[in-house]
VOBA-1610 file (N, C-alpha, C; in pm, whole numbers, padded with zeros to 5 digits, always signed):
BEGIN
Unk+05069+13633+15638Unk+05119+13498+15636Unk+05159+13461+15493Unk+05276+13404+15477Unk+05324+13363+15346Unk+05293+13216+15327Unk+05216+13187+15221Unk+05182+13047+15193Unk+05279+12993+15090Unk+05323+12873+15112Unk+05416+12809+15020Unk+05338+12729+14916Unk+05386+12730+14795Unk+05327+12649+14689Unk+05401+12517+14683Unk+05334+12413+14633Unk+05394+12281+14626Unk+05519+12279+14539Unk+05521+12361+14434Unk+05635+12356+14341Unk+05757+12426+14395Unk+05741+12515+14492Unk+05856+12585+14546Unk+05946+12491+14626Unk+05886+12389+14687Unk+05966+12294+14762Unk+06052+12206+14673Unk+06017+12199+14545Unk+06092+12114+14452Unk+06208+12188+14387Unk+06219+12317+14411Unk+06326+12394+14348Unk+06461+12358+14409Unk+06570+12366+14330Unk+06701+12319+14377Unk+06751+12391+14502Unk+06718+12516+14519Unk+06771+12591+14633Unk+06686+12576+14759Unk+06574+12499+14751Unk+06487+12487+14867Unk+06551+12404+14979Unk+06646+12319+14946Unk+06709+12236+15047Unk+06840+12297+15097Unk+06878+12413+15049Unk+07004+12475+15090Unk+06988+12540+15227Unk+07097+12553+15296Unk+07094+12622+15423Unk+07080+12771+15398Unk+07046+12847+15500Unk+07027+12991+15482Unk+07157+13060+15444Unk+07270+13009+15491Unk+07397+13074+15458Unk+07433+13053+15311Unk+07403+12935+15255Unk+07436+12912+15114Unk+07337+12980+15023Unk+07209+12994+15065Unk+07113+13061+14979Unk+07136+13212+14975Unk+07206+13265+15073Unk+07236+13408+15072Unk+07331+13443+14960Unk+07406+13344+14913Unk+07499+13369+14804Unk+07431+13373+14668Unk+07309+13324+14661Unk+07237+13322+14534Unk+07188+13461+14497Unk+07169+13482+14370Unk+07111+13608+14324Unk+06971+13622+14380Unk+06919+13745+14393Unk+06785+13763+14451Unk+06676+13687+14374Unk+06687+13678+14241Unk+06582+13612+14165Unk+06581+13461+14188Unk+06689+13408+14245Unk+06695+13265+14272Unk+06661+13234+14418Unk+06624+13333+14494Unk+06592+13316+14634Unk+06442+13286+14649Unk+06409+13181+14721Unk+06270+13139+14738Unk+06185+13247+14806Unk+06240+13310+14906Unk+06166+13414+14978Unk+06136+13532+14886Unk+06230+13566+14799Unk+06209+13676+14704Unk+06086+13650+14617Unk+06074+13528+14563Unk+05961+13495+14477Unk+05830+13495+14554Unk+05833+13444+14677Unk+05711+13443+14758Unk+05663+13584+14788Unk+05756+13672+14824Unk+05718+13811+14852Unk+05669+13882+14727Unk+05734+13856+14616Unk+05693+13919+14492Unk+05554+13872+14450Unk+05528+13743+14467Unk+05397+13689+14431Unk+05287+13745+14521Unk+05320+13767+14647Unk+05221+13816+14741Unk+05192+13965+14717Unk+05295+14043+14689Unk+05277+14188+14673Unk+05222+14225+14535Unk+05263+14151+14433Unk+05227+14186+14296Unk+05169+14067+14221Unk+05052+14019+14259Unk+04997+13900+14193Unk+04968+13924+14043Unk+04921+14043+14009Unk+04891+14074+13869Unk+05020+14076+13786Unk+05126+14132+13843Unk+05254+14136+13775Unk+05308+13994+13752Unk+05291+13908+13851Unk+05338+13770+13838Unk+05260+13695+13729Unk+05129+13721+13722Unk+05051+13657+13616Unk+05099+13703+13479Unk+05124+13832+13467Unk+05172+13885+13338Unk+05310+13829+13305Unk+05394+13817+13406Unk+05527+13758+13385Unk+05514+13615+13335Unk+05425+13538+13397Unk+05405+13400+13357Unk+05352+13391+13213Unk+05256+13475+13180Unk+05202+13476+13044Unk+05311+13513+12943Unk+05391+13613+12976Unk+05499+13655+12886Unk+05603+13544+12871Unk+05635+13476+12980Unk+05733+13367+12973Unk+05682+13252+12886Unk+05555+13217+12901Unk+05496+13110+12820Unk+05494+13151+12673Unk+05456+13276+12647Unk+05454+13325+12509Unk+05593+13320+12446Unk+05695+13366+12518Unk+05830+13363+12464Unk+05878+13220+12442Unk+05848+13133+12535Unk+05890+12993+12519Unk+05827+12931+12394Unk+05698+12953+12373Unk+05633+12892+12257Unk+05678+12953+12126Unk+05707+13082+12125Unk+05751+13143+12000Unk+05896+13112+11968Unk+05976+13086+12069Unk+06116+13056+12043Unk+06145+12908+12026Unk+06050+12823+12059Unk+06074+12680+12043Unk+06063+12643+11895Unk+06143+12548+11847Unk+06140+12511+11706Unk+06004+12460+11659Unk+05931+12392+11744Unk+05802+12340+11703Unk+05703+12451+11672Unk+05721+12567+11733Unk+05630+12677+11707Unk+05646+12729+11565Unk+05761+12710+11506Unk+05786+12760+11370Unk+05754+12656+11264Unk+05719+12536+11303Unk+05692+12431+11206Unk+05564+12465+11128Unk+05576+12460+10998Unk+05464+12489+10910Unk+05415+12360+10846Unk+05288+12354+10817Unk+05233+12239+10746Unk+05291+12238+10605Unk+05319+12119+10552Unk+05374+12111+10416Unk+05284+12177+10312Unk+05153+12162+10327Unk+05061+12222+10229Unk+05071+12374+10229Unk+05092+12433+10347Unk+05107+12578+10355Unk+05237+12622+10289Unk+05345+12549+10317Unk+05474+12583+10256Unk+05471+12565+10105Unk+05405+12461+10057Unk+05395+12441+09912Unk+05318+12554+09846Unk+05216+12606+09914Unk+05138+12717+09857Unk+05213+12849+09859Unk+05320+12858+09939Unk+05398+12982+09943Unk+05520+12976+09853Unk+05535+12867+09778Unk+05647+12859+09683Unk+05628+12966+09575Unk+05737+13009+09513Unk+05726+13111+09407Unk+05633+13065+09294Unk+05572+13162+09231Unk+05477+13135+09123Unk+05542+13059+09007Unk+05670+13084+08984Unk+05740+13016+08875Unk+05746+12865+08898Unk+05741+12823+09024Unk+05748+12680+09057Unk+05609+12619+09065Unk+05519+12682+09137Unk+05388+12621+09160Unk+05284+12664+09058Unk+05317+12753+08966Unk+05227+12809+08865Unk+05106+12726+08827Unk+05123+12626+08741Unk+05011+12547+08690Unk+05003+12409+08755Unk+05067+12394+08869Unk+05066+12265+08938Unk+04946+12257+09031Unk+04892+12137+09044Unk+04776+12115+09130Unk+04816+12034+09252Unk+04750+12057+09366Unk+04778+11975+09484Unk+04739+11830+09458Unk+04816+11740+09515Unk+04793+11598+09489Unk+04831+11518+09614Unk+04756+11412+09642Unk+04790+11320+09750Unk+04915+11242+09712Unk+05013+11239+09802Unk+05136+11163+09781Unk+05165+11085+09908Unk+05151+10955+09901Unk+05155+10871+10020Unk+05285+10881+10099Unk+05400+10889+10034Unk+05526+10885+10106Unk+05584+11022+10137Unk+05521+11128+10093Unk+05570+11263+10119Unk+05532+11305+10261Unk+05606+11401+10316Unk+05570+11456+10446Unk+05436+11527+10431Unk+05344+11496+10517Unk+05211+11556+10509Unk+05125+11493+10402Unk+05178+11393+10331Unk+05108+11321+10225Unk+05047+11415+10121Unk+05119+11522+10091Unk+05072+11616+09990Unk+05188+11667+09907Unk+05157+11710+09790Unk+05257+11766+09700Unk+05188+11838+09586Unk+05268+11887+09493Unk+05216+11954+09375Unk+05259+11874+09253Unk+05172+11866+09153Unk+05203+11789+09034Unk+05132+11850+08915Unk+05198+11845+08800Unk+05134+11895+08679Unk+05225+11884+08559Unk+05165+11905+08441Unk+05239+11900+08316Unk+05267+12042+08269Unk+05389+12062+08220Unk+05431+12194+08175Unk+05493+12183+08036Unk+05488+12291+07961Unk+05555+12297+07831Unk+05702+12327+07852Unk+05787+12266+07772Unk+05930+12290+07779Unk+06006+12161+07800Unk+06134+12174+07818Unk+06220+12058+07844Unk+06278+12069+07984Unk+06335+11961+08032Unk+06396+11961+08165Unk+06512+12059+08171Unk+06589+12068+08061Unk+06705+12157+08058Unk+06664+12305+08065Unk+06546+12340+08013Unk+06501+12479+08020Unk+06424+12507+08149Unk+06359+12405+08205Unk+06279+12424+08326Unk+06365+12432+08452Unk+06472+12353+08459Unk+06553+12349+08581Unk+06611+12486+08619Unk+06670+12564+08527Unk+06722+12696+08568Unk+06614+12789+08622Unk+06492+12779+08569Unk+06381+12862+08619Unk+06347+12823+08762Unk+06335+12692+08786Unk+06303+12641+08921Unk+06415+12678+09018Unk+06539+12660+08976Unk+06654+12689+09062Unk+06658+12837+09100Unk+06639+12923+09003Unk+06642+13067+09030Unk+06531+13108+09126Unk+06410+13060+09102Unk+06296+13097+09187Unk+06312+13047+09329Unk+06355+12922+09345Unk+06370+12867+09480Unk+06486+12932+09555Unk+06593+12964+09485Unk+06707+13032+09549Unk+06665+13170+09599Unk+06588+13243+09519Unk+06538+13375+09562Unk+06445+13363+09682Unk+06374+13252+09694Unk+06283+13230+09806Unk+06354+13179+09931Unk+06486+13158+09924Unk+06562+13117+10042Unk+06596+12970+10048Unk+06550+12892+09952Unk+06584+12750+09949Unk+06725+12735+09894Unk+06798+12637+09946Unk+06935+12616+09897Unk+06946+12476+09838Unk+06998+12472+09717Unk+07011+12345+09645Unk+07114+12257+09713Unk+07089+12129+09712Unk+07185+12030+09760Unk+07243+11962+09636Unk+07353+12018+09582Unk+07405+11971+09452Unk+07438+11822+09447Unk+07473+11763+09558Unk+07508+11621+09557Unk+07389+11534+09518Unk+07269+11584+09537Unk+07147+11509+09504Unk+07080+11560+09377Unk+07147+11641+09298Unk+07089+11697+09177Unk+07138+11620+09054Unk+07043+11576+08973Unk+07076+11513+08846Unk+06988+11574+08738Unk+07048+11602+08623Unk+06976+11663+08511Unk+07013+11585+08384Unk+06915+11558+08303Unk+06939+11489+08177Unk+06822+11510+08083Unk+06831+11453+07962Unk+06721+11468+07867Unk+06592+11401+07916Unk+06604+11306+08007Unk+06489+11237+08065Unk+06414+11324+08165Unk+06484+11423+08225Unk+06424+11509+08326Unk+06528+11553+08427Unk+06483+11591+08544Unk+06576+11627+08652Unk+06518+11589+08786Unk+06607+11579+08883Unk+06570+11554+09021Unk+06664+11638+09107Unk+06608+11714+09200Unk+06690+11799+09287Unk+06624+11812+09423Unk+06705+11827+09528Unk+06654+11851+09662Unk+06702+11988+09709Unk+06620+12051+09791Unk+06645+12187+09836Unk+06622+12194+09986Unk+06719+12249+10058Unk+06702+12272+10202Unk+06610+12391+10221Unk+06514+12382+10313Unk+06424+12496+10337Unk+06501+12618+10387Unk+06440+12736+10376Unk+06506+12857+10427Unk+06541+12844+10575Unk+06641+12915+10619Unk+06684+12911+10759Unk+06568+12956+10848Unk+06545+12881+10953Unk+06439+12914+11048Unk+06304+12852+11015Unk+06293+12784+10902Unk+06167+12721+10864Unk+06180+12570+10884Unk+06086+12514+10956Unk+06084+12369+10971Unk+05948+12318+10924Unk+05947+12197+10876Unk+05827+12137+10818Unk+05760+12049+10922Unk+05634+12077+10949Unk+05556+12000+11045Unk+05537+11857+10993Unk+05554+11760+11079Unk+05534+11622+11041Unk+05663+11549+11005Unk+05775+11619+11017Unk+05904+11555+10987Unk+05937+11458+11100Unk+05969+11335+11064Unk+06001+11233+11164Unk+06129+11272+11239Unk+06137+11230+11365Unk+06258+11259+11442Unk+06377+11191+11374Unk+06493+11248+11390Unk+06617+11199+11329Unk+06619+11218+11177Unk+06524+11293+11122Unk+06522+11320+10978Unk+06519+11471+10955Unk+06564+11509+10837Unk+06563+11649+10796Unk+06470+11661+10676Unk+06385+11762+10676Unk+06293+11782+10565Unk+06364+11857+10452Unk+06339+11812+10331Unk+06391+11880+10211Unk+06276+11891+10111Unk+06285+11992+10027Unk+06191+12007+09917Unk+06247+11928+09799Unk+06167+11841+09744Unk+06210+11758+09632Unk+06139+11806+09506Unk+06216+11832+09401Unk+06158+11866+09271Unk+06203+11760+09172Unk+06107+11703+09101Unk+06138+11601+09002Unk+06058+11630+08875Unk+06127+11631+08763Unk+06061+11651+08634Unk+06093+11531+08547Unk+05992+11482+08476Unk+06008+11369+08386Unk+05960+11411+08248Unk+06040+11384+08147Unk+06003+11416+08009Unk+05888+11327+07965Unk+05783+11389+07913Unk+05668+11315+07861Unk+05670+11312+07708Unk+05736+11409+07650Unk+05744+11422+07505Unk+05853+11521+07472Unk+05866+11559+07342Unk+05974+11649+07303Unk+05971+11784+07376Unk+05855+11840+07400Unk+05843+11970+07465Unk+05741+11965+07579Unk+05736+11855+07651Unk+05638+11840+07759Unk+05703+11765+07875Unk+05690+11820+07998Unk+05744+11755+08118Unk+05637+11750+08226Unk+05651+11653+08314Unk+05566+11644+08432Unk+05652+11686+08551Unk+05607+11786+08625Unk+05682+11836+08741Unk+05612+11794+08868Unk+05689+11739+08962Unk+05640+11692+09090Unk+05720+11764+09199Unk+05650+11827+09293Unk+05715+11901+09402Unk+05655+11854+09534Unk+05741+11818+09630Unk+05691+11770+09760Unk+05802+11786+09865Unk+05764+11771+09992Unk+05860+11768+10100Unk+05883+11622+10139Unk+06010+11589+10162Unk+06044+11452+10197Unk+06146+11455+10310Unk+06152+11349+10388Unk+06247+11341+10499Unk+06370+11259+10461Unk+06487+11311+10491Unk+06612+11239+10465Unk+06680+11204+10595
//
């Protein structure tokens, strides 16, 4: 005896006549699935597990990383002597901050080179450099999304340096939504 499941009646082809369902591929035929489930229950379970696994790994949310994890994977040239810090308006409310020796004009090429090698791409329209410091935004590498990004927004890595003295700058790195 073939038992019907409640969800099989909700499938689009369940209301079709037998002549129209004969035109469907075998995998879209209700009887095919019922027979397969009855003959090979272990195979069906494995198929279901594999389908769920593929769905979760291929969905964008599965690739979303916490901002703190992404900040810790930044190149050493960027995160070197910076410490984690609470930042209220940043995604994940975290960022890196610290004081470094040098000027903004010497620090920016180092940051740019390191982030470019790591797969981040500069958004030149939002980059400003001067004797006071610099501010730049970077698109994350392709395939990486930042967990906690609000809908309708795109996460970017923000780097900001402010001159504190002749050879001293404060560098701030965080993820922000645009």
